[in-house]
SEGULUM-71435 format. One record per atom (N, C-alpha, C, O, CB): residue in one letter; z, y, x. Coordinates in steps of 0.02 Angstrom, whole numbers, plus 50000, padded with zeros to 5 digits. Glycine has a CB too. Layout:
! SEGULUM-71435
aZYX ...
This chain:
! SEGULUM-71435
x499994995250044 x499894999850013 x499975006750050 x500375007750096 x500244998749962 x499515011550023 x499545015550062 x500225020750059 x500595020550010 x498955018150056 x500365025550117 x501035029650098 x500895034550033 x500325035850013 x501305034550168 x501405036750009 x501355041749963 x501175048449985 x500775052449960 x501925042049931 x501615049250049 x501485057550078 x501135056250139 x501385052450180 x502215062650098 x500565059150150 x500235059450220 x500105066750222 x500155070350172 x499535054750231 x499915069150289 x499775074650309 x499165078850278 x499215084850269 x499735073550368 x498655075650264 x498085078950248 x498095081950173 x497815087150155 x497515074250260 x498475077450132 x498505081650056 x499065085750056 x499105089550008 x498595076849987 x499505085950098 x500035091150105 x499695097850133 x499735103450107 x500625088450156 x499445096550175 x499095102850211 x498575105550171 x498465111650174 x498775101050279 x498165100850127 x497845103950086 x498075108150032 x497765113050009 x497535100450070 x498565106150014 x498905109349955 x499245115149979 x499155120349947 x499415104749920 x499645115350034 x499975121250060 x499615126750082 x499775132650076 x500355119750108 x499035123950115 x498445130750162 x498915129950221 x498805134750259 x498385141650125 x499405125750248 x499575126050325 x499595118950353 x499565113850319 x500315129650339 x499625119250414 x499385114950455 x500085110050474 x500555113950481 x499015119050517 x500225105850481 x500695102450538 x500595104450594 x500025106250611 x500675095750548 x501205104650639 x501155103750708 x501705098450734 x502285098150714 x501225110650741 x501345093850790 x501735087850806 x502065091450878 x501955097050902 x501195079850816 x502575085150905 x502915086950953 x503465091950948 x503585095950993 x502525088550990 x503815091450890 x504425095750883 x505125092950883 x505215087050869 x504365099250825 x505625096850897 x506295094150892 x506655096850859 x506805102750869 x506615093550941 x506965092750797 x507325096450760 x508135095450744 x508335089750731 x506985096150708 x508515099850745 x509335097150742 x509545100550687 x509575106750681 x509885098950811 x509695095750639 x510045096050573 x510725098850579 x511145096650618 x510105089250541 x510835104450533 x511585109350538 x511655109050455 x511275110750410 x511495119550580 x512305106350455 x512475104850394 x513405106350386 x513705106250332 x512205096550383 x513675107650445 x514355109450440 x514425117350464 x514235119850517 x514795104250485 x514765120350411 x514755128250418 x514995129950484 x514565131150527 x515205132150364 x515605130250501 x515785132350577 x515445129750641 x515335133150692 x516455130550588 x515265122350632 x514925119850681 x514115123750686 x513795124250738 x514945111950667 x513955125350636 x513325127150627 x513185135250649 x512675137750671 x513175125450554 x513715137750635 x513695144050654 x513755145750751 x513525149950789 x514325147050607 x514215139450759 x514285139350836 x513735138750873 x513585142350920 x514685134550858 x513385133150849 x512705131650878 x512195135950866 x511745135050908 x512465125850857 x512055140950822 x511885147050812 x511935151950857 x511445154150888 x512135148650768 x512635154450864 x512885158650903 x512785157550995 x512775162051037 x513585158550876 x512735150451006 x512655148751066 x511875149851098 x511715151551154 x512895142151067 x511505148451042 x510805150151054 x510665157051079 x510365159151129 x510435149250995 x511005160551021 x510855167651038 x511025170751112 x510655174351144 x511225171750987 x511605168751128 x511875171051194 x511515168651255 x511615171051311 x512575168951201 x510945162251239 x510655160351303 x509855164251298 x509405161951334 x510645151051310 x509725169751256 x509205172651257 x509135177051309 x509585180851328 x509105175051204 x508415176551339 x508245180851391 x507815184651377 x507705187751428 x508075178351441 x507455186651334 x506815190051328 x506995193351259 x507295198751261 x506095184851329 x506845190651200 x507005193551133 x507325189651084 x507395183551092 x506435195751104 x507515192451037 x507895190050984 x507665192750909 x507695198750895 x508605191950999 x507475188650873 x507225191850805 x507645189250755 x507625183050753 x506465190450786 x508075192250707 x508385189350646 x508215193150591 x508155199250588 x509095188850649 x508145187850538 x507855189950459 x508505185950418 x508685180150420 x506875185650434 x508765191650382 x509245188550341 x509265190650273 x509115196650266 x509845189350366 x509395187750222 x509505190850150 x510155193850143 x510255198950109 x509435185550093 x510565190950174 x511395194750185 x511635195350249 x511805190250280 x512015190650152 x511695201650278 x511895202450342 x512695206350344 x512705212350357 x511285206750379 x513255203350332 x513895206850307 x514175210650374 x513945208750427 x514495200950274 x514625215250373 x514975216450434 x515655214050425 x516165217450432 x514965223550455 x515625209050412 x516465203550412 x516355201350487 x515945202750530 x516515194150344 x517105196050482 x517155194650550 x516445191650578 x516215192550635 x517765189550560 x516165188050527 x515545183950548 x515035189150571 x514895189150631 x515235179150486 x514755193350532 x514345198050550 x514545200750620 x514175200150669 x514325203050498 x515165203750620 x515375207750667 x515425203850736 x515495206950789 x515995210550645 x515395196750733 x515515193050788 x514825192850816 x514755193950876 x515835186250774 x514225191450770 x513665191550802 x513295198550823 x512855199150867 x513285187750763 x513545203150786 x513425209550810 x513745210850877 x513415214650912 x513635214350762 x514175209150896 x514455210450961 x513905207051018 x513665209851067 x515265207050964 x513765199150992 x513195196451037 x512695198151066 x512525197451124 x512975193251021 x512405200951010 x511705203551009 x511785210751039 x511265212151070 x511365203450932 x512195215251040 x512335221151068 x512325219751133 x511965222751172 x512925224151047 x512795214151154 x512805212951231 x512145210751267 x512005211951326 x513325207451246 x511705206951215 x511125205751246 x510615211151246 x510115210851282 x510865200451220 x510715215351213 x510415221551223 x510405225551271 x509895228451293 x510555224551190 x511135226151298 x511385227951357 x511175225651418 x511255228751471 x511915226951354 x510875219551410 x510805215051458 x509915215651476 x509625212851522 x511105207251428 x509635219651432 x508865220551432 x508445215751377 x507835215951368 x508605218651508 x508865212151346 x508555207351292 x508245212351220 x508575216651191 x509275201351264 x507735211151208 x507415215151149 x507705211351087 x507665205251083 x506535215051150 x508005215251039 x508275212350976 x507935215650927 x507785221550938 x509025212950965 x507745212750866 x507575215250807 x507725212750752 x507625206650755 x507075215950804 x507985214950685 x508235213250634 x507955216450571 x507905222550567 x508835213950643 x507785212850529 x507645212950453 x508185211450408 x508465205950416 x507135208150436 x508385214750365 x508905213550322 x508655215850253 x508335221050245 x509555217150344 x508805211550205 x508615213150135 x509095218150107 x509705217450108 x508605206750090 x508745223750078 x509025228550062 x509425227250006 x509905231150003 x508625233050057 x509395223249963 x509845220849908 x510275216349920 x510845216749900 x509535218549859 x510055211249956 x510595207349978 x511175209350014 x511725206750004 x510385203350010 x511035214850064 x511455217450116 x511675224150077 x511915228450113 x511065218450192 x511625225150028 x511815231849990 x512565234950008 x512655241050012 x511805230249909 x513125229550019 x513685232150037 x513845233050109 x514415234850123 x514115228650009 x513395232050156 x513485232950224 x513395240550219 x512955242950183 x512985228750275 x513825244350257 x513955250650268 x513325253950318 x513085250850365 x514695251050298 x513175259250303 x512685261950355 x512945262750433 x512545262550480 x512465269150330 x513635263650442 x513895263950494 x513785257350551 x513755257050612 x514515265450472 x513755252150494 x513695245750547 x513035244950583 x512975242950641 x513795238750510 x512415247450532 x511815247550554 x511585252850607 x511115252450646 x511465247850500 x512105258550598 x511745263950646 x512265262450736 x512155264350794 x511905274650597 x512775258550707 x513135256050778 x512475251950823 x512295253550879 x513895249450757 x512205247050786 x511775243250809 x511165246550837 x510945244650892 x511635239050764 x510895251050805 x510305256050828 x510535260050886 x510125262150926 x510085261450768 x511215261150895 x511395264250949 x511405260451017 x511295262551074 x511995266750934 x511595253050991 x511545250351051 x510835246851064 x510825241451094 x512095245751058 x510225249751043 x509595247751080 x509185243751016 x508575243051016 x509765242351155 x509535241650972 x509355237050916 x508895239350868 x509075243650828 x509905235050879 x508175236350868 x507885239150807 x507905237250733 x507685231550725 x507345239050819 x508045239350692 x508105237450632 x507725238750564 x507665244550545 x508575238750628 x507525234450534 x506975237250475 x507435233650411 x507775228550420 x505945233350483 x507395237250342 x507655234950280 x507005233250241 x506565237450229 x508125240450245 x506975226350220 x506545223950163 x506665225350097 x507225225750073 x506495217750164 x506125225950067 x506055228750002 x506685232349987 x507185229649962 x505895223449950 x506625238750003 x507095244849993 x506855246349925 x506285245249904 x507025251550049 x507375248949891 x507335251949818 x506815258549819 x506895262949861 x508165254449791 x506385258949780 x505945264349761 x505895266449697 x505765263149647 x505355263149776 x506035272549703 x505945276449622 x505475275449589 x505535274749528 x505915283349616 x504825275149621 x504125274549597 x504145267049561 x503715266449517 x503545275349663 x504525261749571 x504575256149571 x505085252249553 x505085246449573 x504445255249612 x505585254549513 x506325253149520 x506335244849484 x506875242049491 x506865259849474 x505885241649454 x505915235949437 x505765230849483 x505865224949469 x505605235649391 x505475232949548 x505315227449594 x505895228349624 x505875224049668 x504665227549639 x506445231249629 x507035230749674 x507485222649665 x507795220249713 x507555237849652 x507465220049611 x507705213449607 x507225208249649 x507505202949663 x507755211549531 x506625208949670 x506235203549701 x506315204949784 x506055209349819 x505395203849672 x506775199449802 x507185199349861 x506665195549916 x506175192049906 x507955195249847 x506995197749974 x506715194650034 x507215190750054 x507665193450087 x506485199150088 x507265182350035 x507825178450036 x507705174150098 x508065169150106 x507935174549969 x507295175350136 x507225171450202 x507825171150257 x508225175850260 x506615174350237 x507855166950289 x508425166850339 x508115163850405 x508015157850407 x509065162250312 x507995167350451 x507585164250503 x507785168350563 x507855174550562 x506765164350487 x507875164650613 x508065168850695 x507395164150747 x507185158350747 x509235166250735 x507255170050787 x506815165950838 x507025169550893 x507125175650895 x505975165750829 x507105164050954 x507435165551016 x506935165551076 x506885159951101 x508005160451028 x506615169751102 x506225170051162 x505495165551144 x505125163351188 x506705166851228 x505425165051087 x504765161951052 x504875154151075 x504425150251060 x503935165651085 x505335152051101 x505365144551119 x505915139951059 x505935133851054 x505705144251209 x506355144951015 x506765142350984 x506855146150916 x506865152250913 x507295141651023 x506915141750858 x506885146050801 x507535141450753 x507755135950768 x505975146350764 x507725145150701 x508205141950652 x507965145450589 x507715151050589 x509055143050668 x508065142050541 x507965142750490 x508375137950426 x508615132550443 x507355142550497 x508435140250350 x508805137150325 x509155141350255 x508875145850225 x509205135050379 x509695139050242 x510135142450189 x510625148750199 x510765153350161 x510555137450167 x510835147250263 x511485149850282 x511275159050290 x510755160950316 x511775145350364 x511765163550264 x511665169450270 x512225172750328 x512645169050353 x511685172150199 x512195177350339 x512805179550398 x513425182850369 x513635188550378 x512505185250454 x513615178950340 x514385181250299 x514955175150319 x514845170050351 x514275181250195 x515585177350290 x516055174150318 x516045167750271 x516215162350297 x516715178450324 x515865168050204 x516005161350164 x515595155450195 x515815149750199 x515795162250081 x515025157150216 x514545152550246 x514915148050312 x514815141950321 x513895157350273 x515285151850347 x515595150950403 x516515145850408 x516755142250452 x515605158950422 x516745148050347 x517235146050333 x517815150850330 x518355148450314 x517275141550369 x517765158150345 x518265162150349 x518265165350272 x517815168150242 x518185167150412 x518965163650252 x519095166950189 x519735168850187 x520155167250229 x518935163250133 x519865173150125 x520465175750123 x521095171750089 x521695171050102 x520355181650093 x520565169350032 x521095166549985 x520985158349989 x521405154949960 x521005169649902 x520445155250021 x520405148350031 x520085146150112 x519655148950146 x519935145649969 x520455140450123 x520295137850186 x519585133950191 x519375131050241 x520855133350205 x519285134250132 x518665129950123 x518015132850151 x518105138450176 x518545128650050 x517445130950154 x516865132450178 x516295131550141 x516185125750120 x516805129650229 x515865136250125 x515165133550083 x514795128450113 x514665128450173 x514625138950072 x514635124550078 x514165118850106 x513385120950104 x513085122150052 x514265111750059 x513115121250163 x512475123650178 x512035120450227 x512325117850274 x512535129750196 x511535120250226 x510945116650269 x510655121250303 x510585126750275 x510395113050233 x510435120450364 x509985123850409 x509745118050464 x509965112350469 x510385130450444 x509175121650506 x508945117250554 x508775121650618 x508515127150615 x508335113050526 x508925118750672 x508765121350740 x508005118950766 x507935113150784 x509355118750792 x507505122950768 x506905120350787 x506645121450862 x506655127350880 x506445123050741 x506455117650901 x506005118350962 x505345115050963 x505265109750931 x506345115851020 x504845117750997 x504215115450990 x503705119050966 x503835125050962 x504225110950958 x503115117350948 x502455121450922 x502665124950859 x502435130550848 x501765116450904 x503055122350820 x503265125650761 x503435133150765 x503205137350727 x503825122050736 x503875134350817 x504285139550831 x503745146750824 x503925152150800 x504665138150910 x503015145050855 x502585149050871 x502275153150794 x502125159050784 x502065144750916 x502265146550743 x502145147250674 x502695151250638 x502545155550597 x502075140750643 x503265149850652 x503795154750626 x503945160350652 x504355163950624 x504345152450622 x503645162250712 x503745167650750 x503265171750719 x503475177450706 x503675166750822 x502525170150700 x501965172050671 x502325175650591 x502225181550576 x501375164650666 x502695171650553 x502965173350497 x503345180650494 x503205185750464 x503375167950482 x503895178950539 x504365187150552 x503825191750584 x504025197450572 x505145186750620 x503295192050616 x503105196250649 x502645199950585 x502585205950578 x502785193450716 x502345194750541 x502055198050478 x502495201750440 x502225206050406 x501785193550433 x503235201150435 x503795203250395 x503795208650428 x503835213450390 x504435199450389 x503775210650498 x504035214350534 x503645221650512 x503935226850499 x503995211450604 x502805220350512 x502375223450503 x502455227050436 x502465233150428 x501885219750514 x502505222750393 x502725225050314 x503055228550306 x503005231950255 x502985221550274 x503585229750352 x504145234150336 x504255239050387 x504805241350401 x504765230450327 x503575240950422 x503495247150455 x503765245750532 x503925250650566 x503905253150414 x503795241650548 x503985238650621 x503425238150675 x502955234250666 x504245231050613 x503455242350735 x503015241950783 x502565235250799 x502825230550769 x503385243750833 x501995233050834 x501835226950843 x502295223850891 x502535227050938 x501185226650862 x502455216950878 x502945213350914 x502415209850971 x501795209550966 x503425207850862 x502875207151028 x502315202251070 x501965197051039 x502155194850986 x502625198651124 x501555195351062 x501095189251026 x501405183151046 x501845183151089 x500275188951049 x501165176751012 x501385171051008 x501575169751079 x501285172651125 x500935166550975 x502035165551089 x502245162151155 x502225153451153 x502115151151096 x503045164851172 x502305149451197 x502165141651213 x502825140651223 x503175144751253 x501655139151279 x503065134851196 x503765130551202 x503675128351279 x503175125851304 x503845123051141 x504315129951311 x504285129451390 x504395121451393 x504755118051356 x504925134551436 x503975119351448 x503985112851459 x504575109751478 x504955113051515 x503545111551499 x504735104251462 x505355101151482 x505865101651434 x506285097151440 x505585103751541 x505975106151382 x506365107151328 x506495102651276 x507015102451243 x506165111751303 x505935098551268 x505995092351211 x506165086351230 x505745084251270 x505395090851177 x506625082151218 x506705075651214 x506135070351201 x505885070051145 x507145075251170 x505895065951257 x505345061051244 x505335059151168 x504805059351137 x505455054551289 x505995057051135 x505995053651069 x505945059351017 x506055057950958 x506665049051057 x505785065551033 x505785070650975 x505055071950965 x504775073051019 x506215077950991 x504775071950930 x503845072650908 x503915072050840 x503735066750812 x503215065850938 x504145076750809 x504195077950735 x503585080450705 x503455085150742 x504735082650719 x503145080250661 x502735083950633 x503045089650582 x503335087150533 x502305079450605 x503035096150585 x503435100250547 x502745105450535 x502295106550575 x504225103350589 x502845108150470 x502535113950442 x502985119150412 x503505117650383 x502085111950394 x502735125950419 x503135130650381 x502785132050316 x502185131350305 x503265137150421 x503255133950277 x503055133650205 x503535140050171 x504005140150132 x503225125250169 x503145145350210 x503425153350186 x503065156850138 x502455156550143 x503435158450243 x503265159650100 x502995163150026 x503295170050032 x503895171550036 x503295159049947 x502695174350032 x503075181450036 x502435185549996 x502335191550003 x503285184850132 x502035181249951 x501535185049896 x501565180749844 x501845175249847 x500735186349915 x501165183749775 x501065179049722 x500675172549734 x500825167649699 x500755182449670 x500215172049779 x499845168149810 x500275162349852 x500205156249852 x499415172449851 x500725166449886 x501105160449937 x501605157349881 x501785151549892 x501625164150017 x501825160149828 x502205156849795 x502025151149752 x502335145749748 x502455160749767 x501485152949722 x501025148349690 x500905141749723 x500985136549692 x500425151549683 x500675142149792 x500725135749831 x501255133049852 x501255127249873 x500445135849880 x501845137249850 x502495134349852 x502565129349792 x502535123249798 x503045139949851 x502635131849747 x502625128149668 x502195122749677 x502435117349660 x502305133049600 x501545122749702 x501135117049687 x501305113049736 x501215107249718 x500415118049684 x501555113549794 x501855108849835 x502455104649824 x502555098949846 x501945111749882 x502815107949792 x503445105749752 x503305099749707 x503515094049711 x503715111849706 x502875102649662 x502665097849608 x502265092049628 x502395086549604 x502285101249558 x501655092849682 x501445088349704 x501935082449723 x501865076649706 x501115090549747 x502455085149762 x503035081249794 x503435076649741 x503595070749751 x503565086549827 x503555080049690 x503855076449642 x503435071249603 x503695065949585 x504125081049600 x502665073049586 x502405068949555 x502115062049605 x501995056549580 x501925072849517 x502045063449672 x501895059849719 x502375053149735 x502135047949758 x501845064149769 x503065054049719 x503725050649747 x503575043549709 x503325043549653 x504555055049722 x503675039649732 x503545032649703 x504345028949709 x504535024249674 x502875028049754 x504765032449761 x505465026749754 x505985031549742 x506395030749696 x505685021549830 x506005036449782 x506635042849766 x506585048549767 x506155050249808 x507145043449802 x506865053249737 x506845062149748 x507575062049742 x507895058549702 x506375068049682 x507875067149795 x508445068349805 x508485076649819 x508325079549871 x508675063649859 x508705079349762 x508715087949764 x509345090449768 x509765089349725 x508425091649700 x509445094049820 x510005098949812 x509955106649820 x509745109649870 x510475097149856 x510165108949763 x509955116149753 x510715121049724 x511095119449679 x509235115949686 x510735125349755 x511295130649750 x511125133149664 x511605133149625 x511185137949820 x510605134849645 x510485137349578 x509855134049540 x509295134749566 x510395144949583 x509905130849487 x509425126649448 x509485129249384 x509965129049346 x509555118949448 x508865132149374 x508585135949309 x507945133849308 x507505137449332 x508615143949306 x507795126649276 x507145123849274 x506615127349227 x506795130349177 x507235117049253 x506025126849244 x505375129149206 x505325122749154 x505705118049166 x504605130149262 x504995122349110 x504905116749061 x504385113149108 x504325107349088 x504625119048980 x504015114449158 x503605109849204 x504035105549251 x503945099849273 x503095114149248 x504525109749261 x504975106049319 x505305099749283 x505345094149308 x505635111449352 x505605102149205 x505835096849169 x505485089849160 x505665084049167 x505935099349113 x504895092849139 x504285087149135 x504205083249183 x504155077149177 x503645089449129 x504165086949243 x503915083349294 x504485077549331 x504365072349361 x503655088749342 x505025080449317 x505745076149327 x505815070449287 x506015064949308 x506395080249309 x505635071749231 x505545065549169 x504965060749182 x505015054749167 x505375069049090 x504415063349209 x503825058949211 x504065054249272 x503935048249268 x503065063249224 x504415056849330 x504575052049382 x505095047449355 x505085041549372 x504815055349446 x505515049749316 x505955043549303 x505555039749259 x505705033849269 x506675044849272 x505115040149212 x504795034949180 x504335030949222 x504175025249204 x504455037449126 x504115033449280 x503875029049343 x504365024249367 x504105019549398 x503705033449406 x504965023949362 x505385021349399 x505785023849465 x506085020449506 x505095016949409 x505705030449463 x505925034149535 x506705036649515 x506995038849465 x505325041949561 x506855035149583 x507685036449568 x507735044049580 x507605046249636 x508285031749626 x507945048349525 x507835055949538 x508595055949529 x508895053049483 x507285061249483 x508945060349588 x509555063549578 x509625070049598 x509355072249649 x510025060349606 x510075074149551 x510085080749576 x510815083749590 x511275083949549 x509715084849527 x510825085449637 x511565087449666 x511695096949650 x511335101249675 x511565085249771 x512075097949621 x512325104749591 x512855106149618 x513225101849642 x512445105149521 x512985114049618 x513745116349622 x514065115049581 x513785115749527 x513905122149627 x514775112449579 x515205111849521 x515485118849492 x515705119549435 x515795107249540 x515455123449535 x515715129249514 x515225135149559 x515195133949619 x516575129249529 x514885140749538 x514425144949564 x514775151849572 x515225154149537 x513785145149521 x514535154049614 x514485163049627 x514145165349570 x514435169749540 x514005165949700 x513705163849553 x513185168149483 x513365161249424 x513025156249414 x511945169049507 x513885162849398 x514085158549330 x513565158949284 x513415153549258 x514745161249291 x513205164249265 x512695164749223 x512045160449234 x511735157549189 x512555171249222 x511875160249304 x511405155649316 x511645148949310 x511275144749283 x511145156649375 x512305147049335 x512465139949321 x512415138249239 x512155132849226 x513235138449351 x512605141449193 x512705140349126 x511925139549102 x511765135949055 x513135146549090 x511495143349141 x510755143049113 x510465136549126 x510055133449092 x510285148349145 x510805134649192 x510365127249209 x510755122249156 x510425118949116 x510465123749306 x511475121849158 x511745116949109 x511425115449036 x511425109949010 x512415119049098 x511205120249011 x510755121048952 x510375115048944 x510405111748892 x510285127048957 x509985113248995 x509615107149000 x509815100449038 x509445096149062 x509075109149025 x510525100849037 x510745093749057 x510625088249008 x510355082849021 x511455093549071 x510885090448943 x510725084248899 x510055081248909 x509905075648931 x510785085948825 x509685085848891 x508935081748903 x508795077948959 x508455072848956 x508375085948906 x509125081249029 x508765076849090 x509215071749086 x508905066849107 x508705080149170 x509805070049070 x510315065049073 x510085059949015 x510365054549022 x511085068349061 x509695060248965 x509425057548912 x508905054148951 x508875048048945 x509225062248854 x508435057348994 x507935054749015 x507975050649071 x507485047549092 x507555058849022 x508645050349102 x508735045549165 x508795049949222 x508835047149277 x508115040349178 x508805055849221 x508965061449285 x509645060149303 x510005060249253 x508905069949264 x509975058749361 x510715058049375 x510805064949406 x510455067949447 x510945051349426 x511335066649377 x511645073949394 x512395074549429 x512905072249404 x511695077949324 x512355077449479 x513105077449519 x513395083449530 x513025087749552 x513095074649589 x513895084649522 x514125092849527 x514715091449578 x515195087549571 x514435097349442 x514535096349640 x514825095949711 x515565098549682 x515635102049632 x514385101449778 x516085096249723 x516695098449708 x517065102349756 x517645104049745 x517025093549692 x516735103749811 x516955108049853 x516875114649846 x516585116449795 x516755106649902 x517065118749883 x517185126249870 x516555128949851 x516695132749804 x517475130349932 x515845129149861 x515265129749842 x514695126149889 x514655125749950 x515195136449834 x514295123949839 x513615121949866 x513035126949871 x512815130149824 x513365116749826 x512805127349938 x512315133449917 x511825130549968 x511615134750008 x512595142549930 x511565123549976 x511085121550016 x510575120849969 x510655121249908 x511215115950056 x509875119350009 x509245120349959 x508835114950018 x508585116750071 x508845130649943 x508845108749995 x508625102850051 x508265097449990 x508555095849938 x509455098650106 x507675095350008 x507495090249953 x507015084649993 x506525086550025 x507065094249884 x507145079449990 x506855073250008 x506635068049955 x506925066549903 x507315070350048 x506055065749978 x505455062849934 x505395056649966 x505275057050026 x504715067149934 x505465050049938 x505315044549972 x505675041450037 x505515036250066 x504745045649985 x506115045050051 x506435043550125 x505805044850176 x505655040650219 x506755034750135 x505465050550168 x505005051650226 x504765059650227 x504625062650279 x504335046450218 x504745062050168 x504395069850164 x505145074050136 x505485073850085 x503575070550091 x505165077150189 x505935082550186 x505585089850185 x505115091650219 x506585081950271 x506015093950129 x505865101350143 x506755104850154 x507235102550124 x505345105250061 x506785108650187 x507345112150208 x507075119750210 x506525121450231 x507625109350280 x507615124250183 x507495130750181 x508015135850148 x508635135550152 x506915131150151 x507555141150111 x507925146850080 x507795145650001 x508235147549964 x507635154550109 x507255142849974 x507075142349910 x507495138149862 x507525132049872 x506455140149910 x507785140749816 x508155136349763 x507525134349716 x506925135549722 x508835140949717 x507925130449661 x507495127649604 x507725132449539 x507985130449487 x507665118549590 x507605137649552 x507485143149487 x507085149449492 x507085152549545 x508125146049465 x506855150749458 x506435156249429 x506415161949484 x505845163849499 x506755158949356 x506905164849514 x506955168149563 x506655166649625 x506225169849654 x507485168749568 x506865162449639 x506465159349717 x505835155849710 x505575154549764 x506925153449759 x505465153449650 x504935151149646 x504355155749630 x503775154649644 x505015146649609 x504625161349596 x504125166149573 x504265174149589 x503865178549575 x504075165049495 x504855175149619 x504955181449621 x505045183849701 x504755188749727 x505565182749576 x505535178849737 x505785181149805 x505195179549860 x504665176649847 x506515177049825 x505355181749916 x505065178449975 x505485174150005 x506085175350015 x504855182750022 x505215169150021 x505585162250040 x505345159950111 x504775161350131 x505425155949983 x505835156050151 x505525152750208 x505955144950210 x506555143550212 x505635157950285 x505445141550208 x505665132950209 x505075130250275 x504565132650299 x505445127850108 x505465124250286 x504985121150331 x504885113850297 x505305112250254 x505275120850412 x504395109550312 x504205103450286 x504215098050337 x503795098750381 x503575103950257 x504605092750340 x504465088350418 x504455080750377 x504915078250344 x505295089050496 x503665077750392 x503625072150369 x503885066950432 x503615066650487 x502905071350341 x504335063950415 x504625057650474 x505185053950430 x505615056850398 x505065061350558 x505105048050434 x505645044950411 x506395044450438 x506905042750407 x505445039850407 x506315046350508 x506985044550537 x507365051850514 x507955051850497 x506955042450631 x507015057350517 x507345062750490 x507605064150419 x508075068050409 x506975066850502 x507245060250362 x507195058450303 x507895054450299 x508335055250256 x506515054850289 x507905050050350 x508445046150329 x509205049150335 x509695047750301 x508385040250367 x509095055150409 x509765058250413 x509775063050355 x510335064250334 x509905061850484 x509285065950327 x509465069250276 x509765065550209 x510195068250175 x508925072650264 x509535060150195 x509645056250135 x510475054950149 x510865055950102 x509115048750130 x510715052850215 x511345052450232 x511775057650211 x512255056550174 x511385051750292 x511615063550235 x512075069150212 x511965068650135 x512465066450107 x511885077050246 x511545069650100 x511585067950039 x512095062850009 x512495064149964 x511025066250028 x512035057350037 x512565052650000 x513235054850032 x513735053150001 x512435043950012 x513305057550076 x514075060950087 x514255064550048 x514815063750025 x514215064550140 x513835070150025 x514045075149977 x514115073649907 x514355077549866 x513635080149981 x513805065749892 x513975062349829 x514635059449825 x514885057049774 x513505057049816 x514945060049894 x515595056149899 x516105062049860 x516595060549825 x515835054049990 x515865068849875 x516305074049856 x515985077249804 x515985083349798 x516475078649909 x515705073249765 x515585076349690 x515625070949635 x515685064849644 x514825079849684 x515595074449576 x515665069949518 x514975069949492 x514585074749499 x516235072249463 x514815063249457 x514345063849437 x514405062949345 x514775058849317 x513955059649480 x513985067549312 x513975069249244 x513765061949203 x513255058649213 x513425075749233 x514165060749166 x513895054349113 x513655058949051 x513925064349040 x514615047649083 x513165056549013 x512965059248960 x513575058948906 x513745064048877 x512325055848940 x513875053248897 x514305052848839 x514865058048842 x515085060448790 x514585045848832 x515155060248913 x515575065448927 x515355071848909 x515645075948874 x515705065548989 x514615072048949 x514285077848942 x514215082348863 x514275088348850 x513645075748968 x514065076648823 x514005079548745 x514785081348706 x514845084148651 x513575072748695 x515325079148749 x515955080348708 x516205087548744 x516775089548729 x516555073348716 x515825091148787 x516015098448819 x516265102748751 x516225100748693 x515245102648863 x516475107848768 x516765111048706 x516235115948676 x515675116448702 x517465115148724 x516385118748633 x515815122648584 x515755130248621 x515245133648619 x516135123648489 x516325131948652 x516305137648688 x515755137248764 x515455141848791 x517115139048703 x515765132148777 x515295129848844 x514615130348807 x514165133448833 x515445120948881 x514555127948758 x513805126348730 x513575133048714 x512995134548724 x513765121048660 x514025137448689 x513755146348677 x513645148148735 x513075150348742 x514275152348645 x514025148348789 x513925152948850 x513065149748890 x512645153048921 x514765151648913 x513065142748872 x512335140748891 x511925143948849 x511545148048874 x512175133448887 x511925142948791 x511455146248755 x511285152748765 x510705154648764 x511595145948700 x511825156648777 x511745163548785 x511415165248870 x511005169648882 x512545166948768 x511685160948919 x511385162148981 x510625160648986 x510225164049019 x511735158249029 x510485155348951 x509665152848962 x509175157648922 x508605155448913 x509515144348929 x509315163948897 x508965167948871 x508695171348930 x508105173248932 x509285171548822 x509205172448990 x509005176549053 x508695171649107 x508655173849164 x509675180649085 x508475164949095 x508375160749154 x507815163249198 x507795162349258 x508235153749133 x507305167149157 x506735168849208 x506975175049244 x506535176949284 x505985170249172 x507415178249244 x507645182149295 x508225181349345 x508515185649377 x507745186949267 x508345172949343 x508895171449384 x508715167349439 x509145165649479 x509405168549349 
């Protein structure tokens, strides 16, 4: 039997090509993830590019600011893109201090009086490029909750990211350079080649960028997602922080179950955006009746966005399964076609399930009337969530 997922069809749908010979390091433990990221930034010799939806001036943001200011003093060029909406609470003094240190900063999607309704369209990407030879992307933002610094709790938000080395870095750097030009930055240095000897002989993974910063790009991203659901033959493991499905999404998941595919959906047990959570829960009864298994994560907060199909095709990045990500935001993901990496992703998924509660149909239908009212009210706004 031919494999369900192959390079050529995926490349045709996405409009991007795989690059081979990449090394990928999976990050899914908050404090360890930030330690790994910060250590890589400290090693920068030429330039550092950072692009984040949220960049706060709390302990985590201040520590990173101290690192990049030190690098700038050493002669390393540092470029930052922050989303104006997501980082709205970060004071101007924080950015001014970074600029005085020689760091060049741009705000993406700033508010404009001429088009105020476009302001909620967010640059939701998370990306770091170091010297053109190392990259990070995923769901993490630069803020305390993602790292484990809490005033009221000792927990940490559960998120997923990846560090990449190899030819894929040039593709991700090109995406940053395009965004930098879009938001008024001067041209950046051209692409670079991965340094020899950096990669392990066992690290030769095919990776492709799945970045969307236009209506056309988001259509391709949605098309690839639905292709992945429709083509799966054995399993679909979906982890997302925000789930407000379209009718097409619901139909696609139901069709997969009807074909005998094991479809599992891992969602946060509690959310920082309650209205989005209630809007998603409005569809649980239908999904449960069709055989989709739904799990609620019981940790502090589940913020990861990762998808594994048939134990061989994985997508990791910033895009949630909601209207905001799939139709409005600029998003950044990577796709990895490799069974060994998918097995690692599936292992993390199984570990998360151990810290989750499965929703059973009989129990779900017995929830209170107040909960049902909240769901019916919230679902009205699902297209803006």
